[in-house]
C-alpha positions as CSV (number, residue, x, y, z in Angstrom):
1,M,81.8,81.8,121.8
2,W,79.9,78.5,121.1
3,L,78.9,78.5,124.8
4,R,77.5,82.0,124.1
5,G,75.3,80.4,121.4
6,I,74.0,77.7,123.7
7,V,73.2,80.0,126.5
8,S,71.6,82.5,124.1
9,S,69.4,79.7,122.8
10,Y,68.3,79.0,126.3
11,L,67.6,82.6,127.0
12,T,65.5,82.8,123.8
13,R,63.3,79.9,124.9
14,R,63.2,81.0,128.5
15,Y,62.4,84.7,128.1
16,L,61.4,85.4,124.5
17,T,57.7,84.4,124.6
18,T,57.1,86.2,128.0
19,S,59.3,89.3,128.1
20,G,58.0,91.3,125.1
21,D,61.6,92.0,124.1
22,A,61.8,94.6,121.4
23,S,64.3,92.5,119.6
24,T,61.7,89.8,118.8
25,A,59.2,89.6,116.0
26,H,56.0,87.7,116.8
27,T,52.6,88.3,115.2
28,D,49.5,86.8,116.8
29,A,47.0,86.5,114.0
30,S,44.2,85.8,116.5
31,K,44.3,89.4,117.9
32,P,43.3,92.5,116.0
33,A,46.2,94.7,115.0
34,T,46.1,98.2,116.3
35,H,47.9,101.1,114.6
36,H,50.2,101.3,117.6
37,G,50.9,97.5,117.4
38,E,51.7,97.7,113.7
39,T,54.1,100.5,114.3
40,K,55.8,98.6,117.2
41,D,56.0,95.5,115.0
42,K,57.6,97.4,112.1
43,T,60.1,99.0,114.5
44,A,61.0,95.6,116.0
45,R,61.4,94.0,112.6
46,Y,63.5,96.9,111.4
47,R,65.7,96.6,114.5
48,M,66.1,92.8,113.9
49,W,67.1,93.3,110.3
50,Y,69.6,96.0,111.3
51,R,71.1,93.7,113.9
52,I,71.4,90.7,111.6
53,L,72.9,92.7,108.8
54,S,75.3,94.5,111.1
55,N,76.5,91.2,112.5
56,L,76.9,89.7,109.1
57,M,79.0,92.7,108.0
58,A,81.1,92.3,111.1
59,A,81.6,88.6,110.2
60,L,82.6,89.6,106.7
61,L,85.0,92.1,108.1
62,I,86.8,89.4,110.1
63,C,86.7,86.9,107.2
64,L,88.1,89.7,104.9
65,S,91.4,89.4,106.8
66,L,91.9,85.8,105.6
67,L,91.0,86.9,102.0
68,M,93.5,89.8,102.2
69,L,96.1,87.5,103.6
70,G,95.7,85.1,100.7
71,I,96.1,88.0,98.2
72,V,99.2,89.4,99.8
73,I,100.8,86.0,99.9
74,G,99.9,85.5,96.2
75,Q,101.4,88.9,95.4
76,G,104.7,88.0,97.0
77,T,104.6,90.4,100.0
78,F,107.3,88.5,101.9
79,H,109.6,87.9,98.9
80,R,109.0,89.5,95.6
81,E,110.7,90.6,92.4
82,V,109.1,92.4,89.5
83,V,110.0,94.7,86.5
84,Q,109.8,98.4,87.0
85,Y,110.4,101.2,84.4
86,H,109.5,104.7,83.5
87,A,108.9,105.3,79.8
88,Q,110.8,108.2,78.1
89,D,107.5,110.0,77.3
90,E,106.9,110.3,81.1
91,S,108.1,113.9,81.4
92,I,107.7,113.8,85.2
93,Y,110.6,111.4,85.3
94,W,112.7,112.0,82.1
95,N,114.2,115.4,81.4
96,D,116.9,116.9,79.3
97,F,120.4,117.8,80.6
98,G,122.8,118.2,77.8
99,A,123.6,117.5,74.1
100,N,127.3,118.1,73.9
101,C,129.4,114.9,74.6
102,L,131.1,113.1,71.8
103,L,132.1,109.5,72.3
104,R,135.0,107.5,70.7
105,S,136.4,104.1,71.3
106,G,138.7,105.4,74.1
107,G,136.0,107.4,75.9
108,F,134.7,111.0,75.7
109,V,136.4,113.4,73.3
110,P,138.3,115.8,75.5
111,H,136.5,119.0,76.3
112,S,133.4,118.0,74.4
113,C,131.2,117.6,77.5
114,A,129.8,120.7,79.3
115,V,131.0,121.5,82.8
116,D,127.5,120.7,84.2
117,E,127.8,117.2,82.8
118,T,131.3,116.5,84.0
119,N,130.5,117.8,87.5
120,I,127.8,115.2,88.2
121,T,130.4,112.8,89.5
122,G,132.5,113.7,92.5
123,T,135.7,113.7,90.5
124,I,136.7,114.3,86.9
125,E,138.5,110.9,87.0
126,A,135.2,109.2,87.7
127,W,133.6,111.0,84.7
128,D,136.5,110.0,82.4
129,G,136.2,106.4,83.7
130,F,132.5,106.5,82.9
131,G,133.4,107.5,79.3
132,V,135.9,104.6,79.0
133,A,133.3,102.2,80.4
134,L,130.5,103.5,78.1
135,A,132.6,103.2,75.0
136,A,133.6,99.6,75.8
137,A,130.0,98.7,76.7
138,L,128.6,100.2,73.4
139,D,131.5,98.6,71.3
140,V,132.3,102.0,69.7
141,P,134.5,101.1,66.6
142,P,137.8,102.9,66.0
143,Q,137.5,106.1,64.0
144,A,133.8,106.4,64.8
145,T,132.4,109.3,66.8
146,Y,129.0,108.9,68.5
147,S,126.8,111.7,69.8
148,V,125.7,111.4,73.4
149,S,122.6,113.1,74.8
150,T,122.6,113.3,78.6
151,C,119.3,113.1,80.5
152,W,118.1,112.7,84.0
153,M,115.5,110.4,85.3
154,G,114.4,112.4,88.3
155,A,116.9,114.9,89.7
156,T,113.9,117.2,90.4
157,P,112.3,118.1,93.8
158,A,109.1,116.3,92.6
159,I,111.0,113.0,92.4
160,G,113.7,113.4,95.0
161,W,116.2,110.9,93.5
162,A,118.2,110.6,90.3
163,S,119.3,108.2,87.7
164,F,121.7,109.5,85.0
165,Q,120.6,108.4,81.5
166,V,122.5,108.7,78.2
167,V,120.9,108.2,74.8
168,V,123.6,107.6,72.1
169,G,123.2,108.3,68.4
170,Y,125.3,107.2,65.5
171,D,125.5,110.6,64.0
172,Y,123.0,112.9,65.8
173,F,121.9,113.7,69.4
174,P,118.7,111.7,70.2
175,A,115.9,113.2,72.3
176,C,115.5,112.4,75.9
177,N,111.7,112.7,75.6
178,P,110.9,111.4,72.1
179,T,107.2,112.0,71.2
180,N,107.1,111.1,67.5
181,G,107.5,107.3,67.6
182,S,110.8,105.6,67.2
183,Q,114.2,107.2,67.1
184,L,117.3,105.2,66.0
185,V,120.1,104.9,68.4
186,A,123.5,103.2,68.8
187,G,122.8,102.5,72.5
188,V,121.3,103.7,75.8
189,A,122.9,103.5,79.2
190,M,122.1,104.2,82.8
191,L,124.6,105.3,85.4
192,E,123.7,105.1,89.1
193,T,125.6,104.7,92.3
194,A,126.0,101.6,94.4
195,A,127.6,100.2,97.5
196,R,130.2,97.5,97.1
197,P,132.5,95.7,99.6
198,G,135.9,97.2,99.6
199,F,134.7,100.6,98.4
200,P,133.6,102.5,101.4
201,L,132.9,105.7,99.4
202,G,130.6,103.8,97.0
203,V,131.0,103.3,93.2
204,Y,129.2,104.2,90.0
205,L,127.2,101.4,88.4
206,L,126.8,101.3,84.6
207,T,124.0,99.4,82.8
208,A,124.3,99.7,79.0
209,F,122.7,98.5,75.7
210,S,124.9,98.0,72.6
211,D,123.0,98.0,69.3
212,V,125.8,96.2,67.5
213,R,126.0,93.3,70.0
214,M,122.7,92.9,71.8
215,N,119.9,91.7,69.6
216,T,118.0,88.9,71.4
217,S,115.6,88.8,74.3
218,Y,114.3,86.4,76.8
219,S,111.0,86.3,78.8
220,Y,111.2,87.2,82.5
221,V,108.3,86.2,84.7
222,G,107.9,88.4,87.8
223,S,106.4,87.5,91.1
224,D,103.2,89.1,90.0
225,G,103.0,86.8,87.0
226,V,103.6,89.5,84.4
227,V,105.8,88.4,81.5
228,T,108.3,91.0,80.3
229,P,110.8,90.6,77.5
230,I,114.3,91.5,78.7
231,V,117.3,92.1,76.4
232,A,119.8,89.3,76.7
233,G,123.6,89.6,77.0
234,L,123.6,92.4,79.6
235,S,126.7,93.0,81.7
236,H,127.3,95.6,84.4
237,T,130.4,97.7,85.1
238,I,131.5,99.7,88.1
239,I,133.6,102.9,88.1
240,T,135.3,104.0,91.3
241,P,135.6,107.6,92.3
242,N,139.3,107.5,91.2
243,G,138.3,106.4,87.7
244,S,139.1,102.7,87.8
245,V,136.8,100.4,85.8
246,Y,135.8,96.9,86.8
247,A,133.3,94.3,85.6
248,D,130.5,93.7,88.1
249,D,128.9,90.4,88.7
250,I,126.4,91.7,91.3
251,G,124.4,94.3,89.3
252,M,122.4,95.4,92.3
253,N,122.1,98.7,94.0
254,S,119.5,100.6,96.0
255,I,119.8,98.1,98.8
256,I,117.6,99.7,101.3
257,T,116.5,98.4,104.7
258,S,113.4,99.4,106.7
259,H,112.3,98.1,110.1
260,P,108.5,98.8,110.6
261,L,108.2,95.8,112.9
262,G,111.7,95.9,114.3
263,P,115.1,94.5,113.2
264,R,113.9,90.8,113.3
265,Y,111.4,91.5,110.5
266,A,113.5,93.9,108.5
267,I,112.6,94.6,104.9
268,V,115.6,94.5,102.5
269,S,114.9,95.9,99.0
270,Y,117.1,96.1,96.0
271,N,117.2,97.2,92.3
272,N,119.0,95.4,89.5
273,G,119.4,97.4,86.3
274,Q,118.2,95.9,83.1
275,I,117.4,96.7,79.4
276,L,113.8,96.1,78.5
277,N,112.5,95.1,75.1
278,M,109.4,97.4,74.8
279,T,107.8,95.7,71.8
280,P,104.6,94.7,73.8
281,Y,104.1,98.3,75.0
282,L,104.6,100.3,71.8
283,G,100.9,101.0,71.5
284,T,100.9,103.0,74.7
285,L,104.1,105.0,74.1
286,K,104.4,108.4,72.3
287,G,108.1,107.9,71.6
288,W,110.9,105.4,72.2
289,C,114.4,104.4,71.2
290,T,115.1,101.6,68.7
291,G,118.5,100.1,67.9
292,R,119.3,100.8,64.3
293,D,120.9,97.4,63.6
294,S,119.2,95.2,66.3
295,K,115.7,96.6,65.5
296,L,114.9,96.3,69.2
297,P,112.8,99.0,70.9
298,I,114.6,99.4,74.2
299,L,114.4,101.2,77.5
300,T,116.4,101.1,80.8
301,G,114.6,99.6,83.8
302,W,115.1,97.4,86.8
303,F,114.3,94.2,88.5
304,V,112.9,95.6,91.8
305,G,112.7,93.1,94.6
306,H,112.6,92.7,98.4
307,T,112.8,90.1,101.1
308,V,111.2,90.2,104.6
309,M,113.5,88.6,107.1
310,N,111.7,85.8,109.1
311,G,108.6,86.5,107.0
312,D,107.3,82.9,107.7
313,E,107.0,83.8,111.4
314,L,104.7,86.7,110.6
315,L,102.7,84.6,108.2
316,A,102.2,81.9,110.9
317,L,101.2,84.6,113.5
318,Q,98.7,86.2,111.2
319,L,97.1,82.8,110.4
320,L,96.9,82.1,114.1
321,F,95.2,85.4,115.0
322,S,92.9,85.1,112.0
323,A,91.8,81.6,113.2
324,L,91.4,82.9,116.8
325,S,89.3,85.8,115.6
326,I,87.0,83.6,113.6
327,Y,86.7,81.1,116.5
328,L,85.9,83.8,119.0
329,F,83.2,85.2,116.7
330,A,81.8,81.8,115.6
331,G,79.1,81.7,118.3
332,D,77.8,85.1,117.2
333,V,77.7,84.0,113.6
334,Y,75.7,80.9,114.6
335,M,73.2,83.0,116.6
336,T,72.9,85.5,113.7
337,I,72.2,82.7,111.2
338,E,69.6,81.2,113.5
339,G,68.0,84.6,114.0
340,L,67.9,85.1,110.2
341,K,66.2,81.7,109.8
342,G,63.6,82.7,112.4
343,V,62.9,86.1,110.9
344,L,62.4,84.5,107.4
345,R,60.0,82.0,108.9
346,N,58.2,84.7,110.9
347,K,59.1,83.1,114.2
348,P,60.2,84.7,117.5
349,V,63.9,84.9,117.7
350,L,66.7,86.5,119.8
351,T,68.8,89.1,118.0
352,Y,71.5,91.4,119.2
353,D,74.0,93.9,117.7
354,V,77.4,92.3,118.5
355,L,79.3,95.5,117.7
356,S,77.4,97.3,120.4
357,G,78.9,94.9,122.9
358,L,82.3,94.7,121.3
359,E,83.8,96.6,124.3
360,R,83.1,93.4,126.3
361,R,85.0,91.2,123.8
362,K,88.5,92.5,124.6
363,L,90.1,89.2,123.6
364,L,88.3,89.3,120.2
365,M,89.3,92.9,119.7
366,L,92.9,92.1,120.6
367,C,93.0,89.2,118.1
368,I,91.6,91.4,115.3
369,T,94.1,94.1,116.1
370,L,97.0,91.7,116.2
371,N,95.8,90.1,113.0
372,S,95.8,93.5,111.3
373,M,99.1,94.6,112.7
374,P,101.3,93.1,109.9
375,S,99.7,95.8,107.6
376,I,102.3,98.1,109.2
377,L,104.8,96.0,107.2
378,Y,102.6,95.6,104.1
379,I,102.3,99.3,103.6
380,D,106.1,99.6,103.8
381,V,106.4,96.9,101.1
382,A,103.8,98.4,98.9
383,R,105.5,101.8,98.6
384,I,108.5,100.1,97.0
385,Y,106.5,99.1,94.0
386,Y,104.8,102.4,93.1
387,G,104.0,102.6,89.4
388,T,103.2,98.9,89.1
389,D,99.7,97.3,88.9
390,S,100.6,94.6,91.4
391,G,102.1,97.1,93.8
392,L,98.8,99.0,93.7
393,K,97.0,95.8,94.7
394,I,99.2,95.4,97.7
395,W,98.8,99.1,98.5
396,V,95.0,98.9,98.5
397,I,95.0,95.8,100.7
398,A,97.5,97.3,103.0
399,T,95.5,100.6,103.4
400,V,92.3,98.7,104.2
401,S,94.1,96.4,106.7
402,L,95.9,99.3,108.3
403,S,92.6,101.2,108.6
404,I,91.1,98.1,110.3
405,F,94.1,98.1,112.6
406,A,93.7,101.8,113.5
407,A,89.9,101.4,114.1
408,F,90.2,98.4,116.5
409,M,93.3,99.8,118.1
410,G,91.3,103.0,118.8
411,F,88.4,101.0,120.1
412,L,90.6,98.9,122.4
413,A,92.4,101.9,123.7
414,M,89.0,103.6,124.5
415,T,87.8,100.6,126.5
416,L,90.9,100.9,128.7
417,L,89.4,104.1,130.0
418,Q,86.8,102.0,131.8
419,Y,89.5,100.7,134.1
420,L,90.1,104.1,135.5
421,P,88.3,104.9,138.8
422,A,85.4,107.2,138.5
423,A,84.3,110.0,140.8
424,P,81.1,109.2,142.7
425,K,79.1,111.8,140.7
426,L,80.2,110.3,137.4
427,R,80.1,106.6,138.3
428,Y,76.6,105.9,136.9
429,K,76.6,108.4,134.1
430,L,77.9,107.3,130.6
431,I,78.7,109.0,127.3
432,S,77.1,106.9,124.7
433,F,78.3,106.4,121.1
434,S,77.4,104.2,118.2
435,A,80.0,101.4,117.9
436,P,79.1,100.4,114.3
437,L,79.3,104.1,113.2
438,F,82.7,104.5,115.0
439,L,84.3,101.3,113.6
440,Y,83.1,101.7,110.0
441,G,83.6,105.4,110.0
442,S,87.2,105.0,111.3
443,I,88.0,102.4,108.6
444,G,86.6,104.6,105.9
445,F,88.1,107.9,107.1
446,V,91.6,106.4,107.7
447,A,91.6,104.6,104.4
448,G,90.5,107.8,102.6
449,N,93.2,109.9,104.3
450,I,96.1,107.6,103.5
451,E,95.3,106.1,100.2
452,S,96.8,108.9,98.2
453,Q,100.2,108.7,99.9
454,M,101.8,105.9,97.9
455,Q,103.9,108.1,95.6
456,T,105.0,110.4,98.5
457,L,106.2,107.4,100.5
458,N,107.9,105.9,97.5
459,L,109.8,109.1,97.0
460,Q,110.8,109.2,100.6
461,F,111.9,105.6,100.4
462,N,114.2,106.3,97.5
463,S,115.7,109.6,98.8
464,G,117.1,108.4,102.0
465,A,120.6,108.9,103.4
466,F,123.4,108.0,100.9
467,N,127.1,107.5,100.7
468,L,127.7,108.6,97.1
469,A,125.4,110.8,95.1
470,F,125.2,112.8,91.8
471,Y,125.5,116.6,91.8
472,A,123.2,118.5,89.5
473,R,121.1,121.7,89.6
474,G,122.8,122.9,92.7
475,T,122.2,119.9,94.9
476,F,123.1,116.2,95.6
477,W,120.7,113.4,94.5
478,A,120.6,109.9,95.9
479,S,121.0,107.2,93.2
480,G,121.4,103.8,94.8
481,A,124.4,104.0,97.2
482,Y,122.3,104.2,100.4
483,G,123.6,104.0,104.0
484,E,123.2,101.0,106.2
485,A,121.0,102.8,108.7
486,G,117.9,102.3,106.6
487,V,115.0,104.7,105.8
488,P,112.2,106.0,107.9
489,T,109.2,103.7,108.1
490,A,106.0,104.3,106.2
491,I,103.9,103.9,109.4
492,G,106.0,106.7,111.0
493,Q,104.9,109.0,108.1
494,L,101.3,107.9,108.1
495,L,100.5,108.0,111.9
496,P,99.8,111.7,111.9
497,R,97.2,111.1,109.1
498,M,95.6,108.1,110.9
499,W,94.6,109.1,114.4
500,P,92.7,112.4,113.6
501,P,90.2,110.4,111.4
502,V,89.7,107.9,114.3
503,L,89.0,110.8,116.6
504,W,86.6,112.4,114.1
505,A,84.8,109.0,113.7
506,L,84.4,108.8,117.5
507,L,83.1,112.4,117.6
508,I,80.6,111.7,114.9
509,A,79.5,108.4,116.5
510,T,79.0,110.2,119.8
511,V,77.1,113.1,118.3
512,Y,74.9,110.7,116.4
513,S,74.1,108.8,119.6
514,K,73.3,112.1,121.5
515,L,71.1,113.2,118.6
516,M,69.1,110.0,118.7
517,R,68.6,110.3,122.5
518,F,67.6,113.9,122.1
519,L,65.0,113.0,119.5
520,E,63.7,110.3,121.8
521,G,63.3,112.8,124.6
522,R,66.0,111.3,126.8
523,P,68.9,112.9,128.7
524,L,72.1,113.2,126.8
525,L,74.0,111.1,129.4
526,V,73.0,107.5,130.0
527,H,72.0,107.0,133.6
528,I,72.7,103.5,134.8
529,E,71.8,103.6,138.5
530,W,69.2,101.0,137.8
531,A,71.8,98.6,136.5
532,A,73.7,98.8,139.8
533,T,70.8,97.1,141.5
534,N,70.8,94.3,138.9
535,D,72.7,91.3,140.3
536,F,73.6,90.1,136.8
537,L,74.9,93.4,135.5
538,S,76.7,94.2,138.7
539,A,78.4,90.8,138.6
540,C,79.5,91.4,135.0
541,G,80.9,94.8,135.9
542,L,79.5,98.1,134.6
543,P,81.4,100.3,132.2
544,K,82.6,103.7,133.2
545,Y,82.8,107.1,131.3
546,I,81.9,105.9,127.8
547,S,80.1,102.9,126.4
548,S,78.1,101.7,123.4
549,M,76.2,99.1,125.5
550,P,72.4,99.3,125.6
551,L,72.2,100.2,129.3
552,G,69.5,102.9,129.3
553,Q,66.7,102.0,131.7
554,H,64.3,102.1,128.7
555,Q,66.3,99.3,127.2
556,G,65.4,97.0,130.0
557,I,62.2,95.1,130.8
558,K,60.1,97.0,133.4
559,I,57.9,94.8,135.6
560,G,56.2,96.8,138.3
561,N,58.9,98.9,140.0
562,R,61.7,96.8,138.9
563,T,63.7,96.8,135.7
564,F,65.2,93.6,134.4
565,C,67.9,93.0,131.9
566,K,66.9,91.8,128.4
567,P,68.2,88.5,127.1
568,S,69.9,90.3,124.2
569,T,71.7,92.5,126.7
570,Q,72.8,89.5,128.7
571,V,74.3,88.0,125.6
572,L,76.3,91.2,125.0
573,F,77.6,91.1,128.5
574,G,79.1,87.7,127.9
575,S,76.6,85.2,129.3
């Protein structure tokens, strides 16, 4: 690319002052300006400014990849853990289930719970074991009877997964969706499913807050830098389907794998149930639970995290392709800056629209495409963190990067058509299109068509194949005990939404080019028979079928009966 700059400088000196190239701006003050000359000069200056700005935008697009890479690294895309929760006043998540169960020190009072409640577990033994574990976790004193409101987080078609929540009152049934500020409770608990070694059918995982025992918090700093107070003294318990109760040192569930770039770069995500101290967030809540004795405003939540296997390799590859892309484009940036200096000084300069010749830069396109390819993985990571600010940042970056990938992949695939043999009648006739309009249009259309899919992909991620589930409202709901096969990738769900916008962008870019040719009074197809007689263009190789190159005969330099190639076109062809 630096060689391109040197040769282009030579072409500028050799041809510019003699060729009358429309890409130059030169005003001779010694000659009277005619109306036609003024119009031509304005057109030339407009064309130069368009080319310079277009090239600078293309350079920014390439440099943007490095900026986005820095952000995704800073957000912990390859290894990350943050706090995630859904407040009780979020009715899309929290919903009522029952207000019947009574809890004593030995477990649920027999026959106090409704059939719908006891049926959520696969066996009545598991439900009874849950009651025993809950009473122990809440430190229910002898002779006391607590009131247990049962709730669901999810368990609706809109959410697609479920987490069983209980809100326990000392002497009344608390609300699942409080809307009038604080309500006093004896405890809250979350029951989910989990996979554990030695339990092929899965287990139930209990995370509970005890008002009489847990009254301190500590500060947890997530990978996104957000500080969240977490209630200290938490322990986890597992209940087997046959009702056995065990202490659990792992605490994790929802261990889900995804393979958007193959098994070597697998994404392994997990949840770890926690109890949050909601003091910093009370101003944004309509209602919440507060421990009567501990005075802590509390809510169930999770540490949500993931790890990308061999992520360092992906990072190194992306840095390599970013550096190669910048290197391959450096000569064009140099020439553009030199051209800008010349325009500002009102001197004759050589300018060219690098995007119009991008089809000749297949190595550059390949590097940009490969540099953007990890966005296939980033979009898979981002959906895990739906509902968090930092997750949204990763999602925005991933959608932009994925849109760039789709645009350049589409452009690269289109140039491969030029390797197909053409019928003699079609060999020197081309369909023209606007490369800048195609690229920028593809990026914008694809991004606009996938940016709203984060929640949908998150729900699909959390409702994959499971080993153990809850039963409620006539169906089974995944809750953390997922199978080892993994979940469908995000890119698999997004592909049907990505390629139609690319095709639409190509259609618009083609129609625009045809319209411009029609308004100029030129045939809709570009006839390049003249180029076949040009030794330089023939040696470089002429495109077939479709091209954005300036190959119309009017875009050459006509001297007598011969048409010569402009220096700006020679630059685009790689000289």
